[in-house]
BANUSE-782506 format. One record per residue (C-alpha): residue in three letters; x, y, z. Coordinates in steps of 0.2 Angstrom, whole numbers, plus 5000, padded with zeros to 4 digits. Layout:
BEGIN
ALAXYZ/...
***
This chain:
BEGIN
MET396747845378/SER396147925362/SER394847835351/ASP396247805338/ASP397247715350/GLN395747625356/GLU396147435356/PHE394847315349/PRO394447155355/PRO395047015343/GLU393346955337/LEU392847135333/SER394447185323/THR394347285308/GLY395647165299/ASP395546995289/ASN394946905306/PHE393247005307/ILE391846885308/ALA390046945309/GLY389046855320/PRO387146855325/LEU386547005334/PRO386046955353/ASP384246965350/GLU384346875332/PRO383546705331/GLU384646565323/PRO383846535305/GLU382746375304/PRO383646235294/ILE383046195277/ASP381846035277/GLU382145975260/VAL381345815264/ALA379645915268/ILE379946025252/GLU380045875241/ARG378445785249/GLN377445945246/ALA378145945228/ARG377545775225/ARG375845805233/GLU375745955222/LEU376245845206/GLN374845725210/ILE373545855211/VAL374145915193/GLU374045745188/ALA372345725193/GLU371945875183/LEU372745815167/ASN372045645169/GLN370245725168/ARG370845745148/TRP370845615135/PRO372245505138/GLU373645465125/THR372745315118/LYS371245415112/ILE371645535099/ALA370745665085/PRO372145675073/SER372345855071/LEU373645995075/THR372346135076/ARG372346135096/ILE374146115099/THR374446255085/ALA373246365096/LEU374046335112/VAL375946375108/ASN375446505098/LEU374746595113/LEU376346535122/GLY377346635109/ASP377946475100/PRO379246425111/GLN379746275100/ARG380546395087/SER381746475100/TYR382946325099/PRO383446185085/VAL382546025085/LEU383045845082/HIS381345755079/VAL381345565082/ALA379945445075/GLY379645275072/THR379045115080/ASN380345035091/GLY381945105098/LYS381245295098/SER381745325117/SER383345235116/THR383845335101/THR383245505108/ARG384345475124/MET385845425114/ILE385745575103/GLU385445685119/ALA387145595128/LEU388045645111/LEU387545835111/THR387845855129/ARG389545795127/MET389845905115/GLY389546055126/LEU387746095121/ARG386346115134/ALA385045985128/GLY383245965132/ARG382445785129/TYR380545745127/THR380045565128/SER378645465131/PRO377845365139/HIS378745375156/LEU379145215165/GLN378845275184/LEU378545465185/VAL377945595174/THR379345705176/GLU380445585166/ARG379645645151/ILE380445825151/SER382345825154/ILE383545965155/ASP385445935156/GLY385245755158/ALA384045735171/PRO382145745172/ILE381345915177/SER380945925197/ALA379245905203/GLU379246075208/LYS379646135191/TYR378446015182/VAL377046095193/ALA377546275191/THR377746245171/TYR375946185172/ARG375346315182/ASP376146445170/ILE375346375154/ALA373646325162/PRO372746495159/PHE373146475141/VAL372546295140/ALA370846365146/MET370746485132/VAL371046355119/ASP369746255128/ARG368546375128/GLY368746405109/ALA368346225105/GLY366646205095/PRO365146105101/GLY365645925102/ASP367445955098/PRO368845885109/LEU369745985122/LEU371645975122/SER372245805127/LYS373345765140/PHE374745725128/GLU374645895120/VAL374645995136/LEU376245895141/THR376945935125/ALA376646105127/MET377446105144/ALA378946025137/TYR379246155124/ALA378946305136/ALA380146225150/PHE381446205135/ALA381346385131/GLU381246455149/ALA382846355154/PRO383446395140/VAL384246245130/GLU385246265114/VAL384446105107/ALA382945985110/VAL382845815106/VAL380945775104/GLU380345595103/ALA378545595094/GLY377045505102/MET375945385093/GLY376145455075/GLY377145595065/ALA376245705054/TRP374745745066/ASP375745705082/ALA375745855094/THR377545865094/ASN377545905074/VAL377146085079/ALA379146095080/ASP380046095062/GLY381545975066/GLN383146025058/VAL383545835059/ALA382145715056/VAL382645545063/VAL381545375059/THR381945225068/PRO381245055062/ILE379445055057/GLY378344905061/LEU376544875064/ASP375844945081/HIS374445065084/VAL373544995068/ASP371845075074/TYR372545255072/LEU373945225060/GLY373445105047/GLY373544915046/ASP375144915033/LEU376844965035/ALA376545105020/SER375045185029/ILE376145185046/ALA377545265037/ARG376645385027/GLU376045455045/LYS377945455053/ALA378645535038/GLY377645695042/ILE379045745053/ILE380145755037/LYS380045955034/PRO380546055020/GLY382546075019/SER382745955033/ILE383845815035/ALA383145655036/VAL384045515044/LEU383345345042/ALA383645175050/GLU383445015040/GLN381644995036/GLU380644865026/PRO380544905008/ASP378644975009/ALA379045085023/GLU380845155016/ARG379845185000/VAL378545315008/LEU380045385017/LEU381045425002/GLU379545504993/ARG379145615006/ALA381045675007/VAL380945694988/GLU379345784989/VAL380045925003/ASP381745924995/ALA382445865012/THR384245775012/VAL384345595015/ALA385445495026/ARG385145295026/ALA385845155037/GLY386745035027/SER387145155013/GLU387845325021/PHE388045255040/GLY387945085048/VAL388744965061/LEU390344895054/SER390544775067/ARG389944725084/ASP390744625098/ILE389944555114/ALA390944645130/VAL390644635147/GLY389144745151/GLY388744785133/GLN389544785116/LEU391144865108/LEU390644935090/ARG391445005075/LEU390245125067/GLN390245205051/GLY389645385053/LEU389345525040/GLY391145595042/GLY392045425044/VAL392445285054/TYR392245275074/GLU393245145082/GLU393045065099/ILE391445135104/PHE390845045121/LEU389045045122/PRO388344995139/LEU386744915131/HIS386444745123/GLY385844695106/ALA386044725089/HIS384644835088/GLN385344935101/ALA386944935090/ALA385844995076/ASN385145145087/ALA386945195091/ALA387345215072/LEU385645315071/ALA386045425084/LEU387945455078/ALA387345495061/SER385845615067/VAL387045715077/GLU388345725064/ALA386945795052/PHE386545915066/PHE388345975067/GLY388545975048/ALA389745835048/GLY390045735034/LYS391445725018/ASP392745685029/ARG392245805044/GLN392045695059/LEU391445735076/VAL392845715089/PRO393045525091/GLU393545525109/THR392045645113/VAL390945505104/ARG391645375115/GLU391445465131/ALA389545505125/PHE389045325121/ALA389945255137/GLU388845365148/VAL387145325140/GLN385745255150/THR384145175145/PRO383045125159/GLY381944975156/ARG382944915140/LEU383744755146/GLU384044835162/ARG384844725176/VAL384144765192/ARG384744605202/TYR385944465202/ALA385944295207/PRO384644255199/ALA384844395186/VAL383244495185/LEU383244585169/LEU381844715164/ASP381444755146/ALA379844865139/ALA379544785123/HIS377744795120/ASN377444735102/PRO378044585093/HIS379444675084/GLY380144745101/ALA379844565108/ALA380744475094/ALA382244605095/LEU382244555114/ALA382244375110/ARG383744375098/THR384744475111/ILE384444345124/GLU384844205113/GLU386544275107/GLU387144365122/PHE386544275136/ALA386744105143/PHE385544065155/ARG385143895162/ARG383343935164/LEU382544085161/ALA380644135168/ALA379644275159/VAL378344385170/VAL377344465157/GLY376044595159/VAL375244665143/LEU374044805139/ARG372444745131/ASP372644845116/LYS374344755111/ASP374644605101/ALA374844495116/ARG375044335106/GLY376244405094/ILE377144455110/LEU377144285118/GLU377644195102/ALA379244295100/LEU379744255118/GLU379244065117/PRO380844005109/VAL382044085123/VAL380944065139/SER380843905150/ASP379343955160/ILE378044105160/VAL377144195173/VAL375744295169/THR375244445178/ARG374444615176/ASN375044795180/ASN373944935188/SER373545015172/GLU371745025167/ARG372244965151/ALA372944805158/MET372344645150/PRO371544535161/VAL372544395168/ASP371344245164/GLU371344305145/LEU373144325145/ALA373444165152/ALA372244075139/LEU373344145126/ALA375044095136/VAL374443915136/LEU374043915117/VAL375843975114/PHE376843895130/GLY375743745134/GLU374943725151/GLU376343645160/ARG377543805157/VAL376243935163/THR375944005179/VAL374544145184/GLU375044265198/PRO373844425197/LEU375044535208/LEU376744585199/ASP377644575215/THR377144395219/ALA377344355201/ILE379144405201/GLU379444305217/THR378744155210/ALA379744165193/VAL381344185205/ALA380844025214/LEU380443935197/VAL382243985191/GLU383143925208/GLN382243755208/THR383043605201/ASP382543415202/ASP384343365198/PRO385443375212/GLU387043395201/GLU386343535191/PRO387143705198/LEU385743835203/SER386743975196/GLY386344035178/GLY384444065182/GLY383644225175/VAL382044305176/LEU381344425163/VAL379944555166/THR379244625150/GLY377744655140/SER377344835145/VAL378044995148/VAL376945005164/THR377444825169/VAL379244875169/GLY378945035175/GLU378044965192/ALA379544825193/ARG380844965194/ALA379945045208/LEU379944865216/PHE381744855215/GLY381945025221/ARG382645115205/GLU382445295204/PRO381745385188/LEU383045435175/
***
């Protein structure tokens, strides 16, 4: 038989049925152990965090853009490789930032999001494509910029501070966005505005959420001083989209806009909430945007303040796309984007029967908005609050805002070094609530269990057990730890 006439076994057929297999002595490939890879990445993340934690924390600031400017210059100014929407203010920044990101993503853009502080894991701060970057990517980004961080540190004069942790994290975010690359970044300012590390970027759109009294040691003791610092994100030729403000704050913001020739859009004037109806799992909104009215917008979040944040986010994205004068975004796309918004730790329900809600209100302004929402949209038979506050916050103001809507309070503390001692917080709680309504539980998990027991008990056999609720609040750190206790993944 000639070689041309030789028949091949079916498994060696040269036709469509040919299947290549391993050579006789070729070992089988080792299966990928994704769990082990993730575990190793988490260990490396802890090492990086330990290094970063040797730097100044976010609560210690030397107001200056000199250090962060030097660092991003060495990195090639990554923050200039994509347009930026910059968000500053006192309350509602993170929620508004997430809403803007959701809208941009639904419009088809690849978006980066930078927020602070984080609830559970530091990787939450840097998000690409709607999800936190991986621990592996976080570590790699830090290692990439570490040599340049060291160069800036070596250039510091005697007695001058080195780069802070927040400055390094900000540079990491800008570098990660450039490498991705993203088509647009939504950046939440940290504590301030003008000298905030994020302000090395020039936002095409400057978004200012409601301004209240917070961080007065650094920002000033009155609204005008705080607004002056926040107004620093409004850059020449940008569009300033402003939430409704107290008169003193609004005046300062408008003066800044005039000074730098920025276009201004104001809530209650050019855009706003036309109507809101409470719905199952959130609210149904009718929003006035810069380009027209958007009907039947379902927002899976509670509270008038979140409706206002939605209007602010919508107007910001309209401004970015040049909408206005009857040029709207696609209404159905807007509906889809808002329906998918997630804001962890903002009246987030993590348990039913009894309901357990988490809210990161950490100043009197935020606590007051939380209390209004509880009163207007929930009908708890009994509501116990689990409260843990940081010692540099206005704890009494927070407690006074919550008192009208809370039956009992369980005072606790989180694991932060800045946590207010339990005894100190308890003494304030007794002044506001009275001794009979205050329980002290130093451990958060025990405090939540105690609060659950309080709302489930009744002296009246005719009184139904249903309708009890537990609210965990007072600090971002407290809420982050509670999320972990309930098995919620970082978002």
